[in-house]
N, C-alpha and C positions, 0 to 999 in steps of 0.2 A: 456661252458662245465663245468660240475661239477668237481672240484678238491678238494682233501682232504689230509691233513697232520695230523698225530697223533703222539703224544709223551707221555711219562710218566713223571709226575711232582708230587713230593711229595707222590709217591705211588699210584697216581690216574691218569687215562687217561685224556688227554687234546686233543681235536680235533678241528682243524681249517678247515672250509669248505667254498668254494666260488664257484660262478657260478650257483647256483641253485635258490636262492631267491634274490629279490630286484636287478634284473639285470640292471635296468635303472639308478641306482645310480652310481656315479663315481667309487666306490669300495664298496663291501659288503662282510662281513664274518660272518659266524655263529660259535660262540665259544661254544663248548659243553664239559661238564664235569659232570659225574653222571647224575642226572635228570635236570641239569641246561642248559638252552639254551639262549644265548644272541646274538641278531642280531645287528651288528654294521655296519653303513654305513658312507661313506665319499664322499662328493660331493662339487664341486666348480662351480662358475659361469664361463661363457665362456670368459669373458673379465675382465681386471683389473678395479678396482674402482679408478677413477682419483681423484687427489687432497687430498689424505690422507697420513698421516705419521705414520700409524699403520697398523698392519695386521688384517683384518676383519674376525676373526675366531669366530664361535659360536659352543659350545659343549652342548649337551643336553642328559641327562641320565634319563630313565624312568623305573619304576618298576610297571608293570600292575598287579592288584590284581588277574586277571585270571591266572597269572603264578603260583599262590599258590592255585588255585581252590576256590577262594572266591569272594564275591561281595564287592565292596567298601563300607566302613562304612558311616553312615549318611543318610540323606534324598535323596540326589541326587546320583543316582546309576551309576555314571561314574567318572573317574579320573578328578580331578580339577587341581589347581595350584600345582607346584612341592612341594614335601615334603622336609623337612630339609635334609633327607638322600639323596634324588635325587639331591638337590642343591650342597651338599658337594661332591658327587661323580662326578658331572659335573665339578666342580673345580679340582678334583683329576685327571681327564683326561686332562683337559685344560692345567694345569701348566707344565707338562713335554713335551707335544707335541708342544706348542706354539713357543719355540725358535728354532725348528728344521726344519722349512720350508725354502725354497730357499730364499736367500736375494733378495729383489725386487719384490717378489710375493705378489700382493695385490688383487687377485680375492677373492670375497666373498666365504668363505669356511665354511662348516657345517659338524660336526660329530654328529651322533645320535646313541645312544646305547639303545636298547629296550630289557628288560628282558621278555622273552616269556614263560619261564618255570623256576621255582625256586625250587631247591633242598632244603628242609626245614632245612638241617643241615649246609649249606655252603652259604657264602656271595657271590653274583654274581659280586660285584664291581671289584675285581682284574681281573676277566675274561673280564669285559667290557673295562678296561684300556689296557690289552694286545690286545683285539679285535680292539681297536681304532688304534693301531700301525699297525695291520695286514690289516685293511681296507684301511688305508692311503697308505700302501706299495703296495697293488695290484691295487690301483686306478691310475688315471692320474694326481693326485695332486702331485706337486713337493715336496714331503716329503723326506728329504735328508738322515736321519739317522734312521735306524730301532731300535726300543727299545723293551724291554720286561718289564713286570711288574708282581710282585708277592707280596704276604703278607707273612711275616715270624713271627712265634711265638716261644717263648721258653717255653716248657711245660715239667716239671720234668727234667730240664737240657738237654732236647733234642730240636733240631731245627726242626720245622714243617713248611713245605711250604704250603701255602694256607690252613690254619687250619679251622676246623669246628667252629661253634659258641661255642660249649662246650669247645673245646680246647682253643679257644681265651679267654673265661671267666676264665680259669685256668692258663693263662700265666702270667709271670712277665714282659714280653716285647712283644709287637706286633708292627711290623713295615712294612709299605708299601714301596717297593723299585721299582723305575722305572730306568732302566739303558740301555745304549748302551754298545757295547762290549768295547769301549774305556774308559768308566767310568760311574759314577752315574749321573743321571739327576734330580731325585726328591726323597725325603725321607719324610715320615710322620710317627710319632710313638707316642705310649702311653706306659708308663712303670711304674713299681713300684719301684722307686728310685734305678735304676740299675746303675752300673758304666760305664764309657766311653768305657772301653775295650769290654764290652758286646755289646754296641751299634755298635762298629766297626765290631765285629764278625757277628752280625746280618746282617749288610749291605753286608759283604762279602758273606754270605750265600745267600742273595737275589740276589746279582750280578751273582753268579754262575747259579742260577735258571733262571735269565733273559737271560743269554747267550744261554741256552737250547731253550727258547722260540724264541729268535732271529733267531737261526738256522732254526727252523720250519717255521717262517714267511718268511725268505729268500727263503726257498725251495718252499713254496706256491707261492711266487712272481715269481720265475723262471718258474713255471708251468702256471700261469694265470695272471701275472702282465700286466698292460696296459702301453702304452708309456706315459711318463711323459710330461706335458706341459713345453715347453721350456721357460725359464725365463732369460732375459738378466739382469745381475747385473746393478744396477743404475750407470750411468756414474759419474766419479769423476773429477771435473774441478780443477786440481792441481794448475793451474795458478791463478785462482780466489781465491782459498783457500789461496795461499801464499800472495796474495794481502791483503785479509782480515786480515790475521795474522800479516802482517807487519804494517798495518794502525791501527788496533784496538786490537791486541793481548795483549799488555801491559795493556790497560784499562780493558780488559775482565779479565785478570789475577787478577788485583786489585779488581774488582767487585766480583769475586768468592771467595774472602778471607773471610770466615765466622768467622775467628778469629778477623778480623778487623771490620766486619759489622754483625749485627744480620741477621737472615735468610730473613725476609721480606725486609729489606733495601738492602741486597745483591740481592734479586730477582728483586727489583725495578731498581737498577742500571743496571743489566744484560738486563732487558727488554727495558730500555731506550737506551742502547747501540745497541740492536738488531734493534730497530726502526731507529736509525741513520744509521746502515749498510744498511738496506733495502732502506732507502730514498736516499742513495748515488748512487743507480742504478735505473734509471728511467724506463728501460724496465721491463715489468711485469715478463717475464720469467726469466730474469737475477736477478731480485729482489727476486723471489721465490727461485732460486738456491742459492743466497747469504744467504738467511735465513737458508736453510738446512746446508750449509757449516759453518755458524756461530754456529749451534748446534754441528756439528762435531768438531769444534775447542774447544768448551766447554769441550767435552768429552776427547779430546786429552790433554788439559791442566790438567784436573783431573788425568788422568792416568800417565802423566809425573810426576806430584807431588808425586804420590804414589810410583811408581816404580823407578824413577830416583833420585828424590830429597828426597825420604824417609820422606815425610811430608803429612799430611792430610789437607783438606781445612780449618779446625779450629785449625791446628797446634798441635793436640793431638798426643801422641805416638800411635803406632799401637794397643797396648793393654790397652789404657787408656779409662776410663768411664767418661762421662760428670757428672757435679755436680748433686747431688740428694738431694731432700728435701721430707719429708713425713709429712703429717698433718692427724691427727686422730680425729674422732668425729666432723666433720665440719658441719653436718646437724642435727638439734635438733630432728626432727621427724622421721628421718630414723632409722631403727633398727641397722644399722651399716654404717659408711661412712668414706671415706679417700680420700685424694688427693695425688697422687704420681707424682712428677715432676722430669724428667731427661733431663737436657739441655733445649731444646725448645719443648719437648714432655711432655704433662700433661694429666693425666687421673683422672676423678672424678669417684670413685667407690662407689656404694651403695649396701647394702644387705637388703633384705626383707625376713622375716620369715613368713611362712604360714602353713596351715594345710594340711592334706591329700587331701582335695577337691581342693586345689590350684595346685596340680600336673597337668602336661600336658600329656594328653592321646595321644599316637601316634600309628598309624596303620602301623605296619611293616610286611614285607612278612613273617619273621620268628616268629613274635609275634604280632597278631592283637590287643592285649589288653595291650600293654606296657604303663606304666605310669612313666613319668619322674619326679623325685623328686629334682634334682639339675640342675640348668641351669645358663649359663652365656650369657648375651646379650651385644653386642658391638654396639655403635652408633658413627657415624663419621659426625658430623654437618659441614657444609661448612665453618663456621667462624673459625674452628680450623686451617685452612690453609689460612685464609684471603680472602676467596672467597664468592661469592653470588650465590646461586642456590636454586631450590625448595627442600623442605623437602619431601622425599618420604618414603615408607616402606623400611625395611632392604633389601639391595641388596646382591648379592652373596659374595662380599668381606666382608661385615659386618657379614654375617652368618658364613663365614669361620673363621674370626678372633675370633668371639665369641666362636666357637667350639674349637679352639686351646686353648683358656683360660679355657674352660670347661674341656677339657681333662686333662690339667695340674692340676687344682684345685680339680678335682673329686678324685684324688688319695690320698688326705690328709683330705678331709672332712669326718666326721663319716657317717656310714651307716644309713639308715632310721630307722632300728631297734634300733640302739643305740641313735639316735637323731631324734625323730619323727616329724621333720619339713620338709616342702618343702622349699628349699632355692633358692632364685633368686639373682644373682649378676648382676648389670648393670654397664657397663663402658661407660661413656660419655667422649669422647676425646675433651678436651677444647683447646688443642694446639698440633700441630703435626709437628715434623721434624725427622721422622724415628722411627721405633720400637714402634708404639702405641699398638700393640697387646701384646708386652712384658710388657709395662707399665700397661696394663689391668690386667695381671697376678699379678704383684707386688701390684697394687692398690687393686685388689680383695682380696689378702691375708690380707692386712691391714684392709680392711673393714670387712672381716669375723671375724678377731680377735676382732675388735671393737664391733661386734655384739654378741660376746660371743660364737661363734660356736667353739666347742672343736676340732680344727684341730690337726692332729698328728704332723705336722711340717709346718713352713712357706715355701712358694714357691716364687722364684724369676725367672725372665726371662731376657734373653739377646739376642740381634740380632747380628750375626757375618756376616762380608762381606769378599769379595775376589776380588783381582785384579790380573790378570795373563797376561803374555806376554812371550810365549815360556816356558823356564825353570824358568823364574823369576816370583815370586808371592809374594803377601803380604796378610796376614790374618788380618782383621780389627775388633776390638771389639767395640760394641755399635755403629753401623753404623747410620749415619744421612741420610737425604733424598737423597742428591746428591750421596752419596756413595752406596746407594741402587740402584739408577737409572742408574748410569754409571758403577757400579761394575758387577762382573760376578757371584755372589752368594748372596743369602739371606738365612742365616742359623740361625733359631731361636731355642734356647735351653732353656728349663725351668726345674727347679729341686729344690730339697732341699739341705741341707748341706750334705746329705748322698748319693745323686745320682739323675739321670735324671728321670723326670716324663713325659715329652713330648718334641717332637722336630718336626721341619718342615724345609725342605731344598728345595730350588729351585735353579737350576744352569742353566745358559744361554748357556753353551757349555759343551758337554758330554766328557770331558777329565780331570775331576778333580780326582786326585790320592788319594789313601788312606792316603798317607803322609800328604796331605793338610787337609783331614778330621780329622785326629788325632790331628793336630796342632790346628784346629778350636775348637775341643771339649776341648782340654787342656786350651786354652785361655778362652773359655766360662765358664769352671769350676772355674777358678781363678776369673773371673768377677762376677759370680753368688755368690760366697762366700763373695765378697766385698759388693755386693748389700744387701745381707741378713744381714750383720753386720749393715749397715746403717738402714735397716728396723727394726732390733731388738732394736736399740737405741730409736726408736719411740714407739714401743710396742713389748714386747718380749714374750708374751703369751696371749691367749684369755682371755677376761675379765671374771671374775667370775660371774658377774651379767649381765643379758641381759637388753636391753633397757626397760624402763617402758612401752613403746608403743608397744613392741613385745608381741604376745600372749604367754601365758603359757599353755602348753599342759599337761593335766592330763590323765593318762591311767589307765583303770581298765578292768577287764575281767569278763564277765557274761556267764552263761550257754548258749550254742548254742540254746537250746530250748526256751530261754527267749528273743531271739532277736526280735521275732515278737511282744512281749509285749512292747518293747521299741519303735519300729517303729510304731506299731499301724496300723489299717486299712487305706490304702492310705497315710500312713505317718503322720496320724493325731496326734499321741502321740509325736513323735519326733519334729514335727513342733511346738507343744504346748510348749515343753521344751525350744526350741529356742526363741519363741516369749516371753515367760515369763521371761527368764534369759538373753537373748541377747548373748548367747554363740554359738560356733559352735560345733556340735556333729557329729561324724563320727563313724559308726558301721561297723565292718568288719565281714566277714562270719565266722571267727574263734572265734567270741565272744569278740574280742577286741573293747573296746569303748574308743575313744579319745574325750576329751572335751577341747576346746581351748577358752581362754578369757583373756583379759588384766585386767579384774575385778576379783579379788580373791574371793570376796563374791559371785558373780554371779556363778563362777565356782563351789564353794562349794555347792551352792544350786542345781545346775544342777547335780552334782555328787550324792547328796542325793536323788534326784528325780529318777535317774537311779537305784540307789541301792534299793530304795523302790519298783520300778517296777519289779525288778528282784530278790528280796530277797526270800529265801526259809525258811520256818519255821523250827526251831530246837526244839526238845523235851527238856523241862526244861528251855527254855528262856521265858522272860516276854516281852510282846508287848503292845503298846498303840494302841487300836483298836477302831473302830466306829461301833455302832450297826446299822446294815442295814436292819434287818428283825426280827420280833417277832412272835413266834408261841406258841402253848399251851405247848409244851415240852421244850422250851428254846428260845435262840436267836442266830442269826447268826451275827458274828462279823468280820468285815474286818480288818485284821491285816497288810496287804499290799494292795496297789491298785490292785484290781482284785483278791485278795486271801482272802477267807473267811473260818472261822472255826465255829464249833458248840459249843456254850456255853450251856450245858444242864441245865435244871432248878435246878438240884441238886447241880450244881457248881457255882451258881450265888451268893449265900450268905452263911454265916456260919450257920445261922438258916434255918429251913425249911420255905419255902414260898408257899403261896397258888396260886399266879398268877404272872407270869413273869412281867406283866405290873406294879405290885406294886413296883418293883425294877428298871426297865429299861424302857427307852423311845427310840424311833427312833433317830438316830444321836448322842446318848450319846457317849462320849469318855471314855473308861474304860481301866484299866490295866488288862490283862489276861495272863495266863501262858499256854504254850503248853504242854498238857499232853501226847498226843499220835498222831502219824502219821500212817495212815492206807490207803495206796494207795493215792487217792486224797482227802481223808477225814482227817480233822484236828479236834481234840477234845481239847477244851480250858477249863480253870478254872479261875474264878475270886476269888473263895473261898480260893484257895492256895495263891494267892497274898495277900489277907487280913490277913491271918495267918502270912505270912512272915513280913508284915508291923508291926505287933504287936510283932515281935521278936520270935514267936513260931517256933519250929522245924516243918518242913513240915511232915505231917503224911504219913506213907507208904500208897501209894494210889494204890489200885487195882480197883478203881471204874470206870476206863475207860472201863474195860471189863464188870463189874457188877455195874452199877450206883446205888447209894442209892435211894430207892424208895421215892418219894415225898408224902407228906401227902395227897395231893389232887389227884395226878395222879397215885399213887401207893398204895392206901389204901387197906388193906386186906378186903376181903368180909366175912360176917358172923355177928353174934350178934342177938339181940332180934327182929330185924325188918324184919327178913326173910332171909333165906339162899340165898346167891348169889346176894343179892341186896345191893348196898351201902346205907349208911344212908343219908337221905335227908338233905340238908343244911337248 
């Protein structure tokens, strides 16, 4: 039966509806606001998946072009592989809901969000995330904690919930918040160097709005919620755990000490010890159980170190950063390059500068012709963690980490209007032990400055961690792999010396207080300033000269009505310029022409060719022209490609001439002066140029309107040989 709940959120109506569509799904909800409609479903398999130690959750978000009343672009008129926006939104939904399922639930579970109708002014992604929580809550899936989700922007010092695209573009801070009533679950933000107090206030505003959504979801669940699948918590064999701890606990504690052993050596010792534990129990079931309890013991040792012994696995202080080294200009052919190393995490960052045609065209619901001019790509090869696996295309994690770096660095790189290059940053992770996405931001900054990109300020990133137990907690700066895996929070903060530009936070339990968040941001600020100081010692400002291998872009403006002259029929003219000079030429609809080349002489030649094609004659100017046609009354001279003027017979020479052909031949190159422009007609003079070359003052010339009659063509009639007849030659 159809059930509906409606609330007001940010001055707009938000409606949750279930029981009408997709009734065979485990749970389905239609989220409506304005013209936007998002259908979100949550379904799980009937039985658990045996033999796994992870939760098999899949989240898919899709934006169908029919939602905006359009056909898909390209030759194939149906949606294909997920777009970057769809992948990122799928991750945005996955991250907050994954930790909130019942412990021990291993049934295959899938959440699908489909944008069926898209309001052209608003992003449907926040509605999809709230809809995922609603669909899971009304379903039979054991989703234990209801969450809400909103986007918050600060526009003109006012907080706006679920802003429009226009409001978002004007904001100094836009943050997505997913939260339970008990606390924050997930945060993702992009900002314009805002202070930490503003970040906390934005999260507070988001949390309040999330609580309103949670009340609506709970009301809908009371009306139409299904009975949840019963899940028995996995049994815990305390006796076997105590035995493993007694026999191998000391050895495991020693092996986990990354101050004593490098990461890979520590991992090797732990794996060898795990094999020993499993081998000690011949029964297959007991061996598998011992393996799980061994993993539990690792986590307990880690948490005991942090909360009771006040030490970290590598014996750093809670707010201590690992050693950092920065190398600049490491690759001779790259336009910019750097290696950033922090502890056992190392990122090779490169920058490539390209032209407008190198931009990435993206088809979005809100803008089908969007072109991306700045991009950050993140790669995570298996050797970075000492593993062997197939190299595939970028996965969701790689796309997400790259986008985090892109959001951070996009706030400090110049606009395309100020720096007319397409800029691509690539981060190849060469070694990883925590916080490789933040190493990408630091390495990307160094590489951009090495490339001579005029950034407004350098950006550094740091990953913060958290370990909690009741009221006891510890906030950790610059977390390593184990601290990320066994801790309760991964809080990544990027910013300049003046403020935060991007952050991303994932929390495994929805009870993190604002006190903890404030402390985490304070420690992150201290660490960020320390990292920036180290980076500044390597390079403190963008290079004044770009790499000799980078293209130089020259910009000129031509009349809009001359664009067709540069392009030519079927692109023939512009292709000819490219073939002759080897440059790249891009012509915009507003008459802006960009010429890019690493060869200065080739660029100059191409610029001159474009100027010649688009030049307009000016009265009083002298031009080197070519005779293209000879007639009885003069000659036509091409002063620019495709632009001809008339050189009357009376203006060819200082003396009177009988025949034009006595003075000029086809293809002769001569200097001519523009006497008059009359519509599309151009009157030229060679005689005026000859006088100027002799240093004579140009005579006041009114012959453009009344040309001097020529001896042959303008002879008076009369004389002794008959009135009205010219004298025979």
